[in-house]
PDB file of the backbone (N, CA, C, O) and the ligand in Angstrom, with CONECT records:
HET     ZN  A 101       1
ATOM      1  N   UNK A   1    -180.053  11.057 -27.548  1.00  0.00           N
ATOM      2  CA  UNK A   1    -179.168  12.137 -28.013  1.00  0.00           C
ATOM      3  C   UNK A   1    -178.640  12.917 -26.811  1.00  0.00           C
ATOM      4  O   UNK A   1    -179.334  13.115 -25.814  1.00  0.00           O
ATOM      5  N   UNK A   2    -177.419  13.339 -26.939  1.00  0.00           N
ATOM      6  CA  UNK A   2    -176.768  14.043 -25.839  1.00  0.00           C
ATOM      7  C   UNK A   2    -176.867  15.547 -26.048  1.00  0.00           C
ATOM      8  O   UNK A   2    -176.611  16.053 -27.141  1.00  0.00           O
ATOM      9  N   UNK A   3    -177.240  16.250 -24.993  1.00  0.00           N
ATOM     10  CA  UNK A   3    -177.336  17.704 -25.090  1.00  0.00           C
ATOM     11  C   UNK A   3    -175.944  18.314 -25.194  1.00  0.00           C
ATOM     12  O   UNK A   3    -174.981  17.805 -24.620  1.00  0.00           O
ATOM     13  N   UNK A   4    -175.857  19.402 -25.930  1.00  0.00           N
ATOM     14  CA  UNK A   4    -174.575  20.092 -26.115  1.00  0.00           C
ATOM     15  C   UNK A   4    -174.041  20.579 -24.772  1.00  0.00           C
ATOM     16  O   UNK A   4    -174.796  21.036 -23.914  1.00  0.00           O
ATOM     17  N   UNK A   5    -172.709  20.471 -24.607  1.00  0.00           N
ATOM     18  CA  UNK A   5    -172.096  20.854 -23.336  1.00  0.00           C
ATOM     19  C   UNK A   5    -171.701  22.330 -23.298  1.00  0.00           C
ATOM     20  O   UNK A   5    -171.241  22.826 -22.269  1.00  0.00           O
ATOM     21  N   UNK A   6    -171.881  23.034 -24.428  1.00  0.00           N
ATOM     22  CA  UNK A   6    -171.541  24.455 -24.455  1.00  0.00           C
ATOM     23  C   UNK A   6    -172.637  25.244 -23.732  1.00  0.00           C
ATOM     24  O   UNK A   6    -173.821  25.096 -24.035  1.00  0.00           O
ATOM     25  N   UNK A   7    -172.238  26.066 -22.792  1.00  0.00           N
ATOM     26  CA  UNK A   7    -173.189  26.811 -21.972  1.00  0.00           C
ATOM     27  C   UNK A   7    -174.101  27.670 -22.853  1.00  0.00           C
ATOM     28  O   UNK A   7    -173.631  28.465 -23.667  1.00  0.00           O
ATOM     29  N   UNK A   8    -175.405  27.494 -22.673  1.00  0.00           N
ATOM     30  CA  UNK A   8    -176.371  28.317 -23.393  1.00  0.00           C
ATOM     31  C   UNK A   8    -176.788  27.754 -24.740  1.00  0.00           C
ATOM     32  O   UNK A   8    -177.718  28.267 -25.361  1.00  0.00           O
ATOM     33  N   UNK A   9    -176.104  26.689 -25.210  1.00  0.00           N
ATOM     34  CA  UNK A   9    -176.463  26.102 -26.503  1.00  0.00           C
ATOM     35  C   UNK A   9    -177.543  25.045 -26.283  1.00  0.00           C
ATOM     36  O   UNK A   9    -177.448  24.231 -25.365  1.00  0.00           O
ATOM     37  N   UNK A  10    -178.580  25.064 -27.141  1.00  0.00           N
ATOM     38  CA  UNK A  10    -179.692  24.127 -26.974  1.00  0.00           C
ATOM     39  C   UNK A  10    -179.572  22.952 -27.947  1.00  0.00           C
ATOM     40  O   UNK A  10    -180.501  22.155 -28.073  1.00  0.00           O
ATOM     41  N   UNK A  11    -178.440  22.842 -28.628  1.00  0.00           N
ATOM     42  CA  UNK A  11    -178.249  21.793 -29.622  1.00  0.00           C
ATOM     43  C   UNK A  11    -178.000  20.432 -28.998  1.00  0.00           C
ATOM     44  O   UNK A  11    -177.799  20.306 -27.790  1.00  0.00           O
ATOM     45  N   UNK A  12    -178.017  19.413 -29.851  1.00  0.00           N
ATOM     46  CA  UNK A  12    -177.661  18.066 -29.418  1.00  0.00           C
ATOM     47  C   UNK A  12    -176.580  17.525 -30.360  1.00  0.00           C
ATOM     48  O   UNK A  12    -176.460  17.938 -31.514  1.00  0.00           O
ATOM     49  N   UNK A  13    -175.799  16.582 -29.816  1.00  0.00           N
ATOM     50  CA  UNK A  13    -174.719  16.011 -30.618  1.00  0.00           C
ATOM     51  C   UNK A  13    -175.259  14.929 -31.549  1.00  0.00           C
ATOM     52  O   UNK A  13    -176.103  14.121 -31.160  1.00  0.00           O
ATOM     53  N   UNK A  14    -174.765  14.927 -32.773  1.00  0.00           N
ATOM     54  CA  UNK A  14    -175.100  13.850 -33.704  1.00  0.00           C
ATOM     55  C   UNK A  14    -173.800  13.291 -34.264  1.00  0.00           C
ATOM     56  O   UNK A  14    -172.792  13.992 -34.357  1.00  0.00           O
ATOM     57  N   UNK A  15    -173.842  12.004 -34.638  1.00  0.00           N
ATOM     58  CA  UNK A  15    -172.644  11.346 -35.144  1.00  0.00           C
ATOM     59  C   UNK A  15    -172.371  11.782 -36.569  1.00  0.00           C
ATOM     60  O   UNK A  15    -173.238  11.685 -37.438  1.00  0.00           O
ATOM     61  N   UNK A  16    -171.160  12.262 -36.801  1.00  0.00           N
ATOM     62  CA  UNK A  16    -170.758  12.673 -38.138  1.00  0.00           C
ATOM     63  C   UNK A  16    -169.310  12.283 -38.359  1.00  0.00           C
ATOM     64  O   UNK A  16    -168.588  11.962 -37.416  1.00  0.00           O
ATOM     65  N   UNK A  17    -168.899  12.313 -39.603  1.00  0.00           N
ATOM     66  CA  UNK A  17    -167.493  12.150 -39.907  1.00  0.00           C
ATOM     67  C   UNK A  17    -166.918  13.519 -40.221  1.00  0.00           C
ATOM     68  O   UNK A  17    -167.456  14.263 -41.042  1.00  0.00           O
ATOM     69  N   UNK A  18    -165.825  13.838 -39.562  1.00  0.00           N
ATOM     70  CA  UNK A  18    -165.235  15.157 -39.742  1.00  0.00           C
ATOM     71  C   UNK A  18    -163.828  15.039 -40.327  1.00  0.00           C
ATOM     72  O   UNK A  18    -163.217  13.970 -40.323  1.00  0.00           O
ATOM     73  N   UNK A  19    -163.342  16.157 -40.824  1.00  0.00           N
ATOM     74  CA  UNK A  19    -161.950  16.259 -41.230  1.00  0.00           C
ATOM     75  C   UNK A  19    -161.199  16.922 -40.086  1.00  0.00           C
ATOM     76  O   UNK A  19    -161.409  18.097 -39.783  1.00  0.00           O
ATOM     77  N   UNK A  20    -160.326  16.153 -39.462  1.00  0.00           N
ATOM     78  CA  UNK A  20    -159.640  16.612 -38.261  1.00  0.00           C
ATOM     79  C   UNK A  20    -158.252  17.118 -38.634  1.00  0.00           C
ATOM     80  O   UNK A  20    -157.497  16.418 -39.308  1.00  0.00           O
ATOM     81  N   UNK A  21    -157.917  18.316 -38.206  1.00  0.00           N
ATOM     82  CA  UNK A  21    -156.578  18.829 -38.471  1.00  0.00           C
ATOM     83  C   UNK A  21    -155.837  19.001 -37.159  1.00  0.00           C
ATOM     84  O   UNK A  21    -156.407  19.444 -36.162  1.00  0.00           O
ATOM     85  N   UNK A  22    -154.568  18.648 -37.169  1.00  0.00           N
ATOM     86  CA  UNK A  22    -153.712  18.852 -36.002  1.00  0.00           C
ATOM     87  C   UNK A  22    -152.435  19.540 -36.465  1.00  0.00           C
ATOM     88  O   UNK A  22    -152.043  19.439 -37.628  1.00  0.00           O
ATOM     89  N   UNK A  23    -151.808  20.226 -35.555  1.00  0.00           N
ATOM     90  CA  UNK A  23    -150.593  20.977 -35.875  1.00  0.00           C
ATOM     91  C   UNK A  23    -149.456  20.553 -34.957  1.00  0.00           C
ATOM     92  O   UNK A  23    -149.031  21.327 -34.099  1.00  0.00           O
ATOM     93  N   UNK A  24    -148.955  19.323 -35.130  1.00  0.00           N
ATOM     94  CA  UNK A  24    -147.845  18.904 -34.273  1.00  0.00           C
ATOM     95  C   UNK A  24    -146.574  19.670 -34.618  1.00  0.00           C
ATOM     96  O   UNK A  24    -146.097  19.617 -35.751  1.00  0.00           O
ATOM     97  N   UNK A  25    -146.035  20.375 -33.647  1.00  0.00           N
ATOM     98  CA  UNK A  25    -144.786  21.128 -33.801  1.00  0.00           C
ATOM     99  C   UNK A  25    -144.825  22.040 -35.025  1.00  0.00           C
ATOM    100  O   UNK A  25    -143.855  22.109 -35.779  1.00  0.00           O
ATOM    101  N   UNK A  26    -145.949  22.743 -35.226  1.00  0.00           N
ATOM    102  CA  UNK A  26    -146.037  23.710 -36.317  1.00  0.00           C
ATOM    103  C   UNK A  26    -146.316  23.072 -37.665  1.00  0.00           C
ATOM    104  O   UNK A  26    -146.544  23.780 -38.646  1.00  0.00           O
ATOM    105  N   UNK A  27    -146.302  21.751 -37.731  1.00  0.00           N
ATOM    106  CA  UNK A  27    -146.616  21.016 -38.940  1.00  0.00           C
ATOM    107  C   UNK A  27    -148.137  21.049 -39.154  1.00  0.00           C
ATOM    108  O   UNK A  27    -148.872  21.542 -38.298  1.00  0.00           O
ATOM    109  N   UNK A  28    -148.603  20.529 -40.288  1.00  0.00           N
ATOM    110  CA  UNK A  28    -150.046  20.406 -40.506  1.00  0.00           C
ATOM    111  C   UNK A  28    -150.353  18.977 -40.931  1.00  0.00           C
ATOM    112  O   UNK A  28    -149.839  18.494 -41.939  1.00  0.00           O
ATOM    113  N   UNK A  29    -151.191  18.310 -40.155  1.00  0.00           N
ATOM    114  CA  UNK A  29    -151.585  16.943 -40.482  1.00  0.00           C
ATOM    115  C   UNK A  29    -153.103  16.901 -40.549  1.00  0.00           C
ATOM    116  O   UNK A  29    -153.779  17.407 -39.654  1.00  0.00           O
ATOM    117  N   UNK A  30    -153.641  16.301 -41.604  1.00  0.00           N
ATOM    118  CA  UNK A  30    -155.081  16.221 -41.810  1.00  0.00           C
ATOM    119  C   UNK A  30    -155.500  14.758 -41.782  1.00  0.00           C
ATOM    120  O   UNK A  30    -154.922  13.930 -42.486  1.00  0.00           O
ATOM    121  N   UNK A  31    -156.501  14.438 -40.972  1.00  0.00           N
ATOM    122  CA  UNK A  31    -157.052  13.083 -40.930  1.00  0.00           C
ATOM    123  C   UNK A  31    -158.517  13.190 -41.341  1.00  0.00           C
ATOM    124  O   UNK A  31    -159.310  13.870 -40.689  1.00  0.00           O
ATOM    125  N   UNK A  32    -158.863  12.510 -42.429  1.00  0.00           N
ATOM    126  CA  UNK A  32    -160.212  12.619 -42.986  1.00  0.00           C
ATOM    127  C   UNK A  32    -161.115  11.518 -42.435  1.00  0.00           C
ATOM    128  O   UNK A  32    -160.633  10.472 -42.000  1.00  0.00           O
ATOM    129  N   UNK A  33    -162.418  11.756 -42.454  1.00  0.00           N
ATOM    130  CA  UNK A  33    -163.433  10.777 -42.057  1.00  0.00           C
ATOM    131  C   UNK A  33    -163.255  10.294 -40.626  1.00  0.00           C
ATOM    132  O   UNK A  33    -163.343   9.097 -40.355  1.00  0.00           O
ATOM    133  N   UNK A  34    -163.006  11.223 -39.713  1.00  0.00           N
ATOM    134  CA  UNK A  34    -162.879  10.874 -38.303  1.00  0.00           C
ATOM    135  C   UNK A  34    -164.276  10.872 -37.679  1.00  0.00           C
ATOM    136  O   UNK A  34    -164.978  11.881 -37.755  1.00  0.00           O
ATOM    137  N   UNK A  35    -164.699   9.752 -37.058  1.00  0.00           N
ATOM    138  CA  UNK A  35    -166.014   9.724 -36.419  1.00  0.00           C
ATOM    139  C   UNK A  35    -166.026  10.649 -35.204  1.00  0.00           C
ATOM    140  O   UNK A  35    -165.116  10.610 -34.377  1.00  0.00           O
ATOM    141  N   UNK A  36    -167.065  11.481 -35.104  1.00  0.00           N
ATOM    142  CA  UNK A  36    -167.135  12.451 -34.012  1.00  0.00           C
ATOM    143  C   UNK A  36    -168.585  12.750 -33.681  1.00  0.00           C
ATOM    144  O   UNK A  36    -169.489  12.480 -34.472  1.00  0.00           O
ATOM    145  N   UNK A  37    -168.791  13.312 -32.499  1.00  0.00           N
ATOM    146  CA  UNK A  37    -170.094  13.835 -32.116  1.00  0.00           C
ATOM    147  C   UNK A  37    -170.043  15.338 -32.352  1.00  0.00           C
ATOM    148  O   UNK A  37    -169.203  16.035 -31.783  1.00  0.00           O
ATOM    149  N   UNK A  38    -170.954  15.839 -33.203  1.00  0.00           N
ATOM    150  CA  UNK A  38    -170.934  17.253 -33.568  1.00  0.00           C
ATOM    151  C   UNK A  38    -172.267  17.882 -33.192  1.00  0.00           C
ATOM    152  O   UNK A  38    -173.324  17.354 -33.538  1.00  0.00           O
ATOM    153  N   UNK A  39    -172.223  19.013 -32.480  1.00  0.00           N
ATOM    154  CA  UNK A  39    -173.447  19.720 -32.105  1.00  0.00           C
ATOM    155  C   UNK A  39    -174.125  20.266 -33.364  1.00  0.00           C
ATOM    156  O   UNK A  39    -173.474  20.871 -34.216  1.00  0.00           O
ATOM    157  N   UNK A  40    -175.440  20.045 -33.472  1.00  0.00           N
ATOM    158  CA  UNK A  40    -176.159  20.471 -34.678  1.00  0.00           C
ATOM    159  C   UNK A  40    -176.450  21.963 -34.683  1.00  0.00           C
ATOM    160  O   UNK A  40    -176.955  22.488 -35.676  1.00  0.00           O
ATOM    161  N   UNK A  41    -176.143  22.652 -33.599  1.00  0.00           N
ATOM    162  CA  UNK A  41    -176.358  24.099 -33.556  1.00  0.00           C
ATOM    163  C   UNK A  41    -175.016  24.848 -33.639  1.00  0.00           C
ATOM    164  O   UNK A  41    -174.805  25.644 -34.554  1.00  0.00           O
ATOM    165  N   UNK A  42    -174.120  24.590 -32.688  1.00  0.00           N
ATOM    166  CA  UNK A  42    -172.902  25.412 -32.611  1.00  0.00           C
ATOM    167  C   UNK A  42    -171.692  24.723 -33.236  1.00  0.00           C
ATOM    168  O   UNK A  42    -170.649  25.352 -33.417  1.00  0.00           O
ATOM    169  N   UNK A  43    -171.819  23.443 -33.566  1.00  0.00           N
ATOM    170  CA  UNK A  43    -170.715  22.758 -34.225  1.00  0.00           C
ATOM    171  C   UNK A  43    -169.630  22.272 -33.290  1.00  0.00           C
ATOM    172  O   UNK A  43    -168.569  21.846 -33.747  1.00  0.00           O
ATOM    173  N   UNK A  44    -169.871  22.326 -31.983  1.00  0.00           N
ATOM    174  CA  UNK A  44    -168.889  21.809 -31.027  1.00  0.00           C
ATOM    175  C   UNK A  44    -168.615  20.333 -31.333  1.00  0.00           C
ATOM    176  O   UNK A  44    -169.537  19.574 -31.632  1.00  0.00           O
ATOM    177  N   UNK A  45    -167.360  19.939 -31.255  1.00  0.00           N
ATOM    178  CA  UNK A  45    -166.948  18.590 -31.645  1.00  0.00           C
ATOM    179  C   UNK A  45    -166.453  17.813 -30.429  1.00  0.00           C
ATOM    180  O   UNK A  45    -165.625  18.305 -29.663  1.00  0.00           O
ATOM    181  N   UNK A  46    -166.967  16.595 -30.259  1.00  0.00           N
ATOM    182  CA  UNK A  46    -166.490  15.688 -29.218  1.00  0.00           C
ATOM    183  C   UNK A  46    -165.912  14.443 -29.880  1.00  0.00           C
ATOM    184  O   UNK A  46    -166.509  13.887 -30.802  1.00  0.00           O
ATOM    185  N   UNK A  47    -164.749  14.010 -29.406  1.00  0.00           N
ATOM    186  CA  UNK A  47    -164.149  12.771 -29.892  1.00  0.00           C
ATOM    187  C   UNK A  47    -164.175  11.738 -28.779  1.00  0.00           C
ATOM    188  O   UNK A  47    -163.873  12.049 -27.626  1.00  0.00           O
ATOM    189  N   UNK A  48    -164.540  10.495 -29.129  1.00  0.00           N
ATOM    190  CA  UNK A  48    -164.511   9.407 -28.156  1.00  0.00           C
ATOM    191  C   UNK A  48    -163.062   9.143 -27.762  1.00  0.00           C
ATOM    192  O   UNK A  48    -162.150   9.356 -28.561  1.00  0.00           O
ATOM    193  N   UNK A  49    -162.846   8.677 -26.518  1.00  0.00           N
ATOM    194  CA  UNK A  49    -161.476   8.353 -26.077  1.00  0.00           C
ATOM    195  C   UNK A  49    -160.774   7.378 -27.026  1.00  0.00           C
ATOM    196  O   UNK A  49    -159.579   7.519 -27.287  1.00  0.00           O
ATOM    197  N   UNK A  50    -161.511   6.388 -27.544  1.00  0.00           N
ATOM    198  CA  UNK A  50    -160.929   5.434 -28.496  1.00  0.00           C
ATOM    199  C   UNK A  50    -160.467   6.135 -29.766  1.00  0.00           C
ATOM    200  O   UNK A  50    -159.422   5.806 -30.325  1.00  0.00           O
ATOM    201  N   UNK A  51    -161.264   7.111 -30.215  1.00  0.00           N
ATOM    202  CA  UNK A  51    -160.909   7.855 -31.425  1.00  0.00           C
ATOM    203  C   UNK A  51    -159.644   8.680 -31.187  1.00  0.00           C
ATOM    204  O   UNK A  51    -158.761   8.747 -32.042  1.00  0.00           O
ATOM    205  N   UNK A  52    -159.572   9.310 -30.001  1.00  0.00           N
ATOM    206  CA  UNK A  52    -158.387  10.108 -29.664  1.00  0.00           C
ATOM    207  C   UNK A  52    -157.141   9.217 -29.651  1.00  0.00           C
ATOM    208  O   UNK A  52    -156.080   9.612 -30.135  1.00  0.00           O
ATOM    209  N   UNK A  53    -157.286   8.000 -29.086  1.00  0.00           N
ATOM    210  CA  UNK A  53    -156.144   7.080 -29.060  1.00  0.00           C
ATOM    211  C   UNK A  53    -155.740   6.685 -30.471  1.00  0.00           C
ATOM    212  O   UNK A  53    -154.550   6.581 -30.771  1.00  0.00           O
ATOM    213  N   UNK A  54    -156.727   6.461 -31.346  1.00  0.00           N
ATOM    214  CA  UNK A  54    -156.433   6.128 -32.729  1.00  0.00           C
ATOM    215  C   UNK A  54    -155.669   7.246 -33.425  1.00  0.00           C
ATOM    216  O   UNK A  54    -154.720   6.991 -34.167  1.00  0.00           O
ATOM    217  N   UNK A  55    -156.084   8.482 -33.185  1.00  0.00           N
ATOM    218  CA  UNK A  55    -155.406   9.636 -33.785  1.00  0.00           C
ATOM    219  C   UNK A  55    -153.976   9.737 -33.269  1.00  0.00           C
ATOM    220  O   UNK A  55    -153.052  10.036 -34.025  1.00  0.00           O
ATOM    221  N   UNK A  56    -153.804   9.482 -31.964  1.00  0.00           N
ATOM    222  CA  UNK A  56    -152.459   9.530 -31.385  1.00  0.00           C
ATOM    223  C   UNK A  56    -151.557   8.477 -32.015  1.00  0.00           C
ATOM    224  O   UNK A  56    -150.381   8.724 -32.280  1.00  0.00           O
ATOM    225  N   UNK A  57    -152.134   7.285 -32.252  1.00  0.00           N
ATOM    226  CA  UNK A  57    -151.342   6.225 -32.897  1.00  0.00           C
ATOM    227  C   UNK A  57    -150.914   6.653 -34.290  1.00  0.00           C
ATOM    228  O   UNK A  57    -149.766   6.455 -34.687  1.00  0.00           O
ATOM    229  N   UNK A  58    -151.855   7.247 -35.035  1.00  0.00           N
ATOM    230  CA  UNK A  58    -151.537   7.727 -36.386  1.00  0.00           C
ATOM    231  C   UNK A  58    -150.376   8.720 -36.359  1.00  0.00           C
ATOM    232  O   UNK A  58    -149.457   8.648 -37.175  1.00  0.00           O
ATOM    233  N   UNK A  59    -150.438   9.644 -35.408  1.00  0.00           N
ATOM    234  CA  UNK A  59    -149.430  10.697 -35.345  1.00  0.00           C
ATOM    235  C   UNK A  59    -148.086  10.160 -34.881  1.00  0.00           C
ATOM    236  O   UNK A  59    -147.036  10.662 -35.283  1.00  0.00           O
ATOM    237  N   UNK A  60    -148.121   9.131 -34.030  1.00  0.00           N
ATOM    238  CA  UNK A  60    -146.864   8.526 -33.577  1.00  0.00           C
ATOM    239  C   UNK A  60    -146.187   7.801 -34.725  1.00  0.00           C
ATOM    240  O   UNK A  60    -144.976   7.920 -34.916  1.00  0.00           O
ATOM    241  N   UNK A  61    -146.976   7.043 -35.494  1.00  0.00           N
ATOM    242  CA  UNK A  61    -146.383   6.220 -36.550  1.00  0.00           C
ATOM    243  C   UNK A  61    -145.966   7.053 -37.748  1.00  0.00           C
ATOM    244  O   UNK A  61    -144.903   6.841 -38.331  1.00  0.00           O
ATOM    245  N   UNK A  62    -146.822   8.009 -38.109  1.00  0.00           N
ATOM    246  CA  UNK A  62    -146.525   8.879 -39.248  1.00  0.00           C
ATOM    247  C   UNK A  62    -146.096   8.083 -40.480  1.00  0.00           C
ATOM    248  O   UNK A  62    -145.087   8.386 -41.116  1.00  0.00           O
ATOM    249  N   UNK A  63    -146.884   7.066 -40.798  1.00  0.00           N
ATOM    250  CA  UNK A  63    -146.646   6.322 -42.041  1.00  0.00           C
ATOM    251  C   UNK A  63    -146.930   7.246 -43.224  1.00  0.00           C
ATOM    252  O   UNK A  63    -147.412   8.365 -43.046  1.00  0.00           O
ATOM    253  N   UNK A  64    -146.632   6.775 -44.417  1.00  0.00           N
ATOM    254  CA  UNK A  64    -146.928   7.570 -45.607  1.00  0.00           C
ATOM    255  C   UNK A  64    -148.424   7.841 -45.654  1.00  0.00           C
ATOM    256  O   UNK A  64    -149.216   6.920 -45.450  1.00  0.00           O
ATOM    257  N   UNK A  65    -148.834   9.076 -45.916  1.00  0.00           N
ATOM    258  CA  UNK A  65    -150.266   9.397 -45.928  1.00  0.00           C
ATOM    259  C   UNK A  65    -150.998   8.693 -47.065  1.00  0.00           C
ATOM    260  O   UNK A  65    -150.416   8.397 -48.109  1.00  0.00           O
ATOM    261  N   UNK A  66    -152.303   8.426 -46.841  1.00  0.00           N
ATOM    262  CA  UNK A  66    -153.143   7.815 -47.867  1.00  0.00           C
ATOM    263  C   UNK A  66    -153.194   8.685 -49.103  1.00  0.00           C
ATOM    264  O   UNK A  66    -153.114   8.190 -50.227  1.00  0.00           O
ATOM    265  N   UNK A  67    -153.330  10.004 -48.887  1.00  0.00           N
ATOM    266  CA  UNK A  67    -153.272  10.960 -49.982  1.00  0.00           C
ATOM    267  C   UNK A  67    -152.843  12.297 -49.402  1.00  0.00           C
ATOM    268  O   UNK A  67    -152.859  12.496 -48.188  1.00  0.00           O
ATOM    269  N   UNK A  68    -152.464  13.200 -50.275  1.00  0.00           N
ATOM    270  CA  UNK A  68    -152.019  14.512 -49.809  1.00  0.00           C
ATOM    271  C   UNK A  68    -152.895  15.590 -50.423  1.00  0.00           C
ATOM    272  O   UNK A  68    -153.580  15.351 -51.417  1.00  0.00           O
ATOM    273  N   UNK A  69    -152.870  16.765 -49.836  1.00  0.00           N
ATOM    274  CA  UNK A  69    -153.713  17.858 -50.306  1.00  0.00           C
ATOM    275  C   UNK A  69    -152.900  19.146 -50.366  1.00  0.00           C
ATOM    276  O   UNK A  69    -151.987  19.345 -49.564  1.00  0.00           O
ATOM    277  N   UNK A  70    -153.233  20.028 -51.324  1.00  0.00           N
ATOM    278  CA  UNK A  70    -152.560  21.323 -51.339  1.00  0.00           C
ATOM    279  C   UNK A  70    -152.951  22.141 -50.119  1.00  0.00           C
ATOM    280  O   UNK A  70    -154.100  22.096 -49.680  1.00  0.00           O
ATOM    281  N   UNK A  71    -152.021  22.869 -49.583  1.00  0.00           N
ATOM    282  CA  UNK A  71    -152.289  23.718 -48.426  1.00  0.00           C
ATOM    283  C   UNK A  71    -152.006  25.163 -48.818  1.00  0.00           C
ATOM    284  O   UNK A  71    -150.912  25.486 -49.280  1.00  0.00           O
ATOM    285  N   UNK A  72    -152.990  26.023 -48.632  1.00  0.00           N
ATOM    286  CA  UNK A  72    -152.841  27.440 -48.940  1.00  0.00           C
ATOM    287  C   UNK A  72    -152.946  28.256 -47.668  1.00  0.00           C
ATOM    288  O   UNK A  72    -153.612  27.863 -46.710  1.00  0.00           O
ATOM    289  N   UNK A  73    -152.285  29.385 -47.675  1.00  0.00           N
ATOM    290  CA  UNK A  73    -152.447  30.356 -46.600  1.00  0.00           C
ATOM    291  C   UNK A  73    -153.487  31.381 -47.038  1.00  0.00           C
ATOM    292  O   UNK A  73    -153.437  31.865 -48.168  1.00  0.00           O
ATOM    293  N   UNK A  74    -154.423  31.715 -46.161  1.00  0.00           N
ATOM    294  CA  UNK A  74    -155.452  32.680 -46.535  1.00  0.00           C
ATOM    295  C   UNK A  74    -154.832  34.015 -46.951  1.00  0.00           C
ATOM    296  O   UNK A  74    -155.334  34.690 -47.850  1.00  0.00           O
ATOM    297  N   UNK A  75    -153.747  34.382 -46.293  1.00  0.00           N
ATOM    298  CA  UNK A  75    -153.085  35.661 -46.591  1.00  0.00           C
ATOM    299  C   UNK A  75    -152.711  35.770 -48.071  1.00  0.00           C
ATOM    300  O   UNK A  75    -152.657  36.870 -48.621  1.00  0.00           O
ATOM    301  N   UNK A  76    -152.452  34.623 -48.714  1.00  0.00           N
ATOM    302  CA  UNK A  76    -152.021  34.649 -50.104  1.00  0.00           C
ATOM    303  C   UNK A  76    -153.105  35.215 -51.017  1.00  0.00           C
ATOM    304  O   UNK A  76    -152.782  35.786 -52.059  1.00  0.00           O
ATOM    305  N   UNK A  77    -154.373  35.074 -50.659  1.00  0.00           N
ATOM    306  CA  UNK A  77    -155.446  35.580 -51.518  1.00  0.00           C
ATOM    307  C   UNK A  77    -155.535  37.091 -51.431  1.00  0.00           C
ATOM    308  O   UNK A  77    -156.123  37.728 -52.305  1.00  0.00           O
ATOM    309  N   UNK A  78    -154.959  37.674 -50.388  1.00  0.00           N
ATOM    310  CA  UNK A  78    -154.977  39.126 -50.250  1.00  0.00           C
ATOM    311  C   UNK A  78    -153.875  39.769 -51.088  1.00  0.00           C
ATOM    312  O   UNK A  78    -153.975  40.932 -51.481  1.00  0.00           O
ATOM    313  N   UNK A  79    -152.823  38.993 -51.355  1.00  0.00           N
ATOM    314  CA  UNK A  79    -151.677  39.547 -52.079  1.00  0.00           C
ATOM    315  C   UNK A  79    -151.989  39.673 -53.570  1.00  0.00           C
ATOM    316  O   UNK A  79    -151.503  40.595 -54.225  1.00  0.00           O
ATOM    317  N   UNK A  80    -152.811  38.740 -54.122  1.00  0.00           N
ATOM    318  CA  UNK A  80    -153.060  38.709 -55.550  1.00  0.00           C
ATOM    319  C   UNK A  80    -153.884  39.896 -55.998  1.00  0.00           C
ATOM    320  O   UNK A  80    -154.186  40.025 -57.185  1.00  0.00           O
TER     321      UNK A  80
HETATM  322 ZN    ZN A 101    -173.879  23.352 -29.210  1.00  0.00          ZN2+
END
């Protein structure tokens, strides 16, 4: 197991699948089930170089998404 790289954190990274969000040009793109190393204490996320390349390919191609999700702004819950 790899020790967390965040200064002062005593956690270690474990393999998990995360929901990765990116904001290309103000847009919102969500990629689900992305393999990542996640610190079990502070939640710091590391992506393998291969994973980063895969994400870049996805964003370049921008094929039709597997599924879509509703997106809400937190501010909207304050207005109601
Ligand atoms: Zn940590």
